[in-house]
C-alpha positions in Angstrom: 18.0 -17.9 14.3 20.0 -20.5 15.9 23.1 -22.2 14.3 22.0 -25.1 12.1 23.0 -28.6 13.1 24.9 -30.5 10.5 25.7 -34.2 10.7 24.2 -37.6 10.2 20.5 -37.9 11.0 18.3 -40.9 11.6 15.4 -41.6 9.3 12.3 -39.7 10.2 8.8 -39.1 8.9 8.3 -35.7 7.3 6.6 -33.1 9.3 3.6 -31.1 8.2 6.0 -28.3 7.1 8.1 -30.7 5.0 5.0 -32.4 3.5 3.8 -28.9 2.4 7.2 -28.2 0.9 6.9 -31.4 -1.2 3.7 -30.2 -2.9 5.8 -27.7 -4.9 9.2 -26.2 -4.2 7.8 -23.1 -2.7 4.1 -23.9 -2.1 4.5 -24.0 1.7 5.6 -20.3 1.8 4.9 -18.4 -1.4 2.2 -15.8 -1.9 -0.9 -16.7 -3.9 -0.6 -16.4 -7.6 -3.1 -14.8 -10.0 -5.0 -18.1 -10.8 -5.7 -18.5 -7.1 -7.1 -15.0 -6.4 -10.8 -15.5 -7.2 -11.2 -18.6 -5.0 -9.2 -17.2 -2.1 -11.2 -13.9 -2.3 -14.5 -15.9 -2.2 -13.3 -17.9 0.8 -12.1 -14.7 2.6 -15.4 -12.9 2.0 -17.3 -15.8 3.5 -15.1 -16.1 6.6 -17.1 -15.1 9.7 -14.0 -14.2 11.7 -12.8 -11.9 8.9 -16.2 -10.2 8.5 -16.4 -9.8 12.3 -13.1 -7.9 12.3 -14.2 -5.7 9.5 -17.5 -4.9 11.2 -15.8 -4.0 14.4 -13.3 -1.8 12.6 -15.9 0.0 10.4 -18.7 0.2 13.1 -17.0 -0.1 16.5 -20.1 1.1 18.4 -22.7 -0.9 16.6 -20.8 -4.2 15.9 -21.8 -5.8 19.2 -25.6 -5.3 19.0 -26.1 -5.2 15.3 -23.2 -7.4 14.0 -25.7 -10.0 12.8 -27.1 -7.4 10.4 -24.0 -5.5 9.4 -21.8 -8.5 8.5 -24.0 -9.7 5.6 -24.2 -6.1 4.3 -20.4 -5.6 4.4 -19.9 -9.0 2.7 -22.3 -8.1 -0.1 -20.7 -4.7 -0.6 -17.2 -6.2 -0.8 -18.2 -9.0 -3.1 -19.6 -6.4 -5.5 -16.5 -4.2 -5.2 -14.1 -7.1 -5.8 -16.2 -9.0 -8.3 -13.9 -8.2 -11.2 -10.7 -8.9 -9.4 -8.8 -11.9 -11.0 -5.2 -11.1 -10.4 -2.9 -9.8 -7.6 -2.0 -6.5 -9.3 -5.7 -5.5 -9.8 -6.4 -6.5 -6.1 -3.5 -4.2 -5.0 -4.9 -1.4 -7.1 -8.2 -1.8 -5.3 -6.7 -2.1 -1.8 -4.4 0.9 -2.4 -7.4 3.2 -1.9 -8.0 1.8 1.6 -4.3 1.9 2.4 -4.1 5.6 1.3 -7.2 6.4 3.3 -5.8 4.7 6.4 -2.5 6.6 6.0 -4.3 9.9 5.7 -6.3 9.3 8.9 -3.4 8.1 11.0 -0.5 10.3 9.9 0.4 13.9 9.2 1.9 12.9 5.9 4.3 10.4 4.4 7.5 11.3 2.6 10.1 9.1 1.0 13.6 9.6 -0.5 15.8 7.4 -2.7 13.0 5.4 -4.5 13.8 7.3 -7.7 17.1 5.3 -8.1 15.3 2.0 -8.6 14.6 0.8 -12.1 11.6 -0.9 -13.5 12.6 -4.3 -14.7 15.0 -4.8 -11.9 14.4 -6.5 -8.5 15.7 -5.5 -5.1 16.1 -7.0 -1.6 14.7 -4.3 0.7 16.2 -4.9 4.1 14.5 -2.6 6.6 14.4 -1.6 10.3 11.4 -3.0 12.1 9.1 -1.0 14.3 5.5 -2.0 13.3 4.2 -5.4 12.4 2.0 -4.4 9.4 2.8 -0.7 8.7 6.5 -1.1 8.0 6.0 -3.1 4.8 2.9 -1.1 4.1 4.8 2.2 4.0 7.5 0.7 1.8 4.8 -0.6 -0.5 3.2 2.9 -0.5 6.4 4.5 -1.6 7.2 2.0 -4.2 3.6 1.9 -5.6 3.4 5.7 -5.9 6.8 5.7 -7.6 5.2 3.6 -10.3 7.2 0.5 -9.5 6.0 -3.1 -8.8 5.5 -3.7 -5.1 7.7 -6.2 -3.3 6.8 -9.5 -1.8 6.7 -9.3 2.0 8.2 -11.6 4.5 5.9 -12.3 7.4 6.3 -14.7 10.4 4.0 -17.6 10.8 3.4 -16.6 14.4 1.2 -13.8 13.0 -0.9 -16.2 10.9 -2.7 -18.1 13.5 -6.1 -17.4 12.0 -6.8 -18.8 8.4 -8.3 -15.5 7.2 -5.1 -13.6 8.2 -3.0 -16.0 6.2 -5.3 -15.7 3.2 -5.3 -11.9 3.4 -1.6 -11.6 3.7 -0.7 -14.1 1.0 -3.2 -12.4 -1.4 -1.2 -9.2 -0.8 2.2 -10.7 -1.9 3.3 -11.9 1.5 5.3 -15.1 1.9 5.7 -17.0 5.1 8.8 -17.2 7.4 8.4 -20.4 9.5 9.5 -19.2 13.0 7.4 -21.6 15.1 9.4 -24.7 14.1 11.2 -26.1 17.0 13.5 -28.8 15.7 17.0 -27.8 14.5 16.8 -30.0 11.5 13.5 -28.5 10.5 14.7 -25.0 11.1 17.6 -25.6 8.7 15.2 -26.9 6.1 12.9 -23.9 6.5 15.8 -21.4 6.3 17.2 -23.1 3.2 13.8 -23.0 1.5 13.4 -19.3 2.5 16.9 -18.5 1.2 16.1 -20.3 -2.1 12.8 -18.5 -2.5 14.3 -15.0 -1.9 17.0 -15.7 -4.5 14.4 -17.2 -6.9 12.1 -14.2 -6.5 14.8 -11.7 -7.3 16.9 -13.5 -9.9 14.2 -15.6 -11.7 10.9 -13.9 -11.1 12.4 -10.4 -11.1 10.2 -9.5 -8.1 11.5 -7.5 -5.2 11.5 -8.6 -1.6 10.9 -6.8 1.7 12.3 -8.4 4.9 13.1 -7.0 8.3 16.7 -6.7 9.4 16.0 -8.8 12.5 13.3 -11.1 13.9 10.8 -9.1 16.0 10.4 -5.3 16.3 13.1 -3.1 17.8 11.1 -2.2 20.9 13.9 -0.2 22.5 14.5 1.9 19.3 17.9 0.2 18.7 17.8 -0.9 15.1 20.5 -3.5 14.4 20.9 -6.1 11.7 21.0 -9.7 12.8 23.9 -11.4 11.1 21.8 -14.6 11.0 19.4 -12.9 8.5 22.4 -12.2 6.2 23.7 -15.7 6.6 20.3 -17.0 5.6 20.5 -15.2 2.2 23.6 -17.3 1.4 22.4 -20.7 2.6 20.9 -21.9 -0.6 23.9 -20.9 -2.6 26.8 -22.2 -0.4 28.9 -23.0 -3.5 29.2 -19.3 -4.3 31.2 -16.7 -2.4 29.1 -14.8 0.2 30.0 -11.4 -1.2 29.0 -12.4 -4.8 25.6 -13.7 -3.6 24.8 -10.5 -1.8 25.8 -8.4 -4.8 23.4 -10.5 -7.0 20.5 -9.7 -4.7 20.6 -5.9 -5.0 20.4 -5.5 -1.2 19.1 -2.1 -0.4 18.9 -0.9 3.2 15.7 0.9 4.1 15.1 3.3 7.0 11.5 3.7 8.2 11.0 6.6 10.6 7.9 7.3 12.7 7.5 10.6 14.4 5.3 8.8 17.0 4.9 5.1 17.6 1.3 4.1 18.3 2.5 1.1 20.3 5.1 3.0 22.3 3.2 2.7 25.6 2.8 -1.1 25.2 6.5 -1.4 24.3 7.6 0.6 27.3 5.5 -1.7 29.5 7.0 -4.8 28.0 10.6 -3.4 28.4 9.9 -2.6 32.0 8.5 -6.1 32.8 11.5 -7.7 31.0 13.9 -5.5 33.0 12.3 -6.2 36.4 11.3 -9.9 36.0 13.7 -11.2 33.5 11.1 -12.3 30.9 7.9 -11.4 29.2 5.0 -13.6 28.1 2.6 -12.3 25.6 -1.1 -12.5 26.4 -3.5 -14.3 24.0 -4.4 -11.9 21.2 -1.6 -9.4 22.0 -0.2 -9.5 18.5 -3.7 -8.8 17.1 -4.0 -5.7 19.4 -0.5 -4.5 18.3 -1.5 -4.9 14.6 -4.7 -3.0 15.1 -3.1 -0.2 17.1 -0.2 0.0 14.7 -2.6 0.5 11.7 -5.1 2.9 13.2 -3.0 4.7 15.9 -1.6 8.2 15.4 1.9 8.3 13.9 2.6 11.9 13.2 4.9 12.2 10.2 6.5 9.1 8.6 9.6 9.1 6.4 11.0 6.2 4.4 14.6 6.4 3.0 15.9 3.9 0.5 19.7 3.6 0.3 21.4 2.6 -2.9 21.9 -1.2 -3.4 25.1 -2.3 -1.8 27.7 -3.0 -4.5 30.8 -3.4 -2.4 32.1 -7.0 -1.8 31.8 -8.1 1.8 33.6 -11.2 3.0 31.3 -12.1 5.9 28.1 -11.3 7.6 29.7 -9.2 10.4 31.2 -6.7 7.9 28.0 -6.5 5.9 25.8 -6.1 9.1 28.0 -3.1 10.1 27.5 -1.5 6.7 23.7 -2.1 6.7 23.5 -0.6 10.2 25.4 2.4 9.0 23.1 2.9 6.1 19.8 2.4 8.0 20.8 4.5 11.0 22.3 7.2 8.9 19.1 7.4 6.7 16.7 7.6 9.7 14.8 10.9 9.9 14.9 12.3 13.4 11.9 14.3 14.5 11.6 16.9 17.3 10.3 14.2 19.8 13.5 12.3 19.3 15.6 15.2 20.4 13.3 16.0 23.3 13.6 12.5 24.5 17.4 12.5 24.1 17.7 15.6 26.2 15.8 13.7 29.0 17.7 10.5 28.6 20.0 9.5 31.6 22.2 7.5 29.2 22.9 10.3 26.8 26.4 10.1 25.3 28.5 13.1 26.5 31.1 12.7 23.7 28.5 13.2 21.0 27.7 16.7 19.7 23.9 16.5 19.7 22.2 19.8 19.2 19.1 20.8 21.2 15.7 20.6 19.5 15.3 24.4 19.6 18.4 24.7 17.4 17.0 22.5 14.6 13.2 23.1 14.4 11.0 26.2 14.0 9.3 27.4 17.2 5.7 26.4 16.1 6.8 22.9 15.1 8.7 22.4 18.3 5.8 23.7 20.5 3.4 21.2 18.9 6.0 18.4 19.4 6.5 19.4 23.1 2.8 19.2 23.8 2.4 15.8 22.2 5.6 14.4 23.9 4.4 15.6 27.2 1.0 14.1 26.6 2.7 10.7 26.0 4.8 11.0 29.1 1.8 11.9 31.2 -0.1 8.8 29.9 2.8 6.5 30.7 3.1 5.1 34.3 6.1 6.6 36.1 8.0 3.3 36.3 7.6 2.8 32.5 8.7 6.3 31.4 12.5 5.6 31.2 11.6 2.9 28.6 9.4 5.3 26.7 12.2 7.8 26.6 14.7 5.1 25.5 12.6 4.3 22.4 12.8 7.8 21.1 16.3 8.7 22.3 18.2 5.6 21.0 17.9 6.6 17.3 19.5 10.0 18.1 22.4 8.3 19.8 22.9 5.8 17.0 22.7 8.3 14.2 25.2 10.7 15.8 27.6 7.9 16.5 27.4 7.0 12.8 28.0 10.6 11.8 31.0 10.7 14.2 32.4 7.4 12.8 32.2 5.8 16.2 31.4 2.1 16.9 27.8 1.5 17.7 
């Protein structure tokens, strides 16, 4: 987020974003409500692009030659299955079966801690580290849902909603839109103020929790840090109140999402290498779609989600609060054997930190399995990309042990 521009502005015609905003205070960004569910579901289940994606996902080998036959069958089955769905909560109950099935296929188990401290009838601002486009909020939803609590609304960038069916699908599942593709500074300010107001309204008026990443974009190098601009945005719609009081009213709860293995680690290593050697990186068309698919279906090993307690201390500014959120997220991160194996290979390991060897922390059988998988990943990675693969897994070790030692990050 760039600094907003304040000052006198000439008259201008409203943009498409602003026209949408005028339809209702939050209509341009909010999730669909219960009354909209049947019509959006019908539209979604008639969308050729959506059915094509489902067909390729369910029948990857047959979709090309027999897609014309399979798509109508899939559409008919889904219409029958979702015929009685008339509200968001019922839809999420239906979808949860598929989410659980996907998690079972792509992980070695999901664990979570801290969710028991949250109370039904209260709303929270879950501020989480960001590694995977879709699965980060999906795992938070998984933990909250299985704890018997209402799922949060999910912040998603409009850069990921290029296809109409994706927007429909995400907004049906309690996602709201973060307008990132706006270029004008004046329009950015309007978008962030609307976003700020919506988050505050959701928590304080609707009593519905929010999930949002601690920074724009995934931490591809494994270095999870809170962007102060995100914290500043939370305050933008309530400028007449002290920053610390606004944050306290939002029940901000840092969340640490830990993957044993990142399905997109090879692609991230490639991007980091290209950035380091050429100075920039341009995404290919459809690259986000591939990342989403790989993130959902790729092997993740074990996954752990830690929910820290809501921050109750009074912070005067975003810098102080960001440091505390970082301390909570990095301290709550679960380190797996692969992280320690990578740290032992890392040429930037911090000599002043007392980091134990993996063999000192994990049973021999668990460590042997991890060593085999880690070596497989190294072997699959081009030699010039490997330092950036190691970096992704080593950085969380460095960060957590610096937090434990009380050192600056």
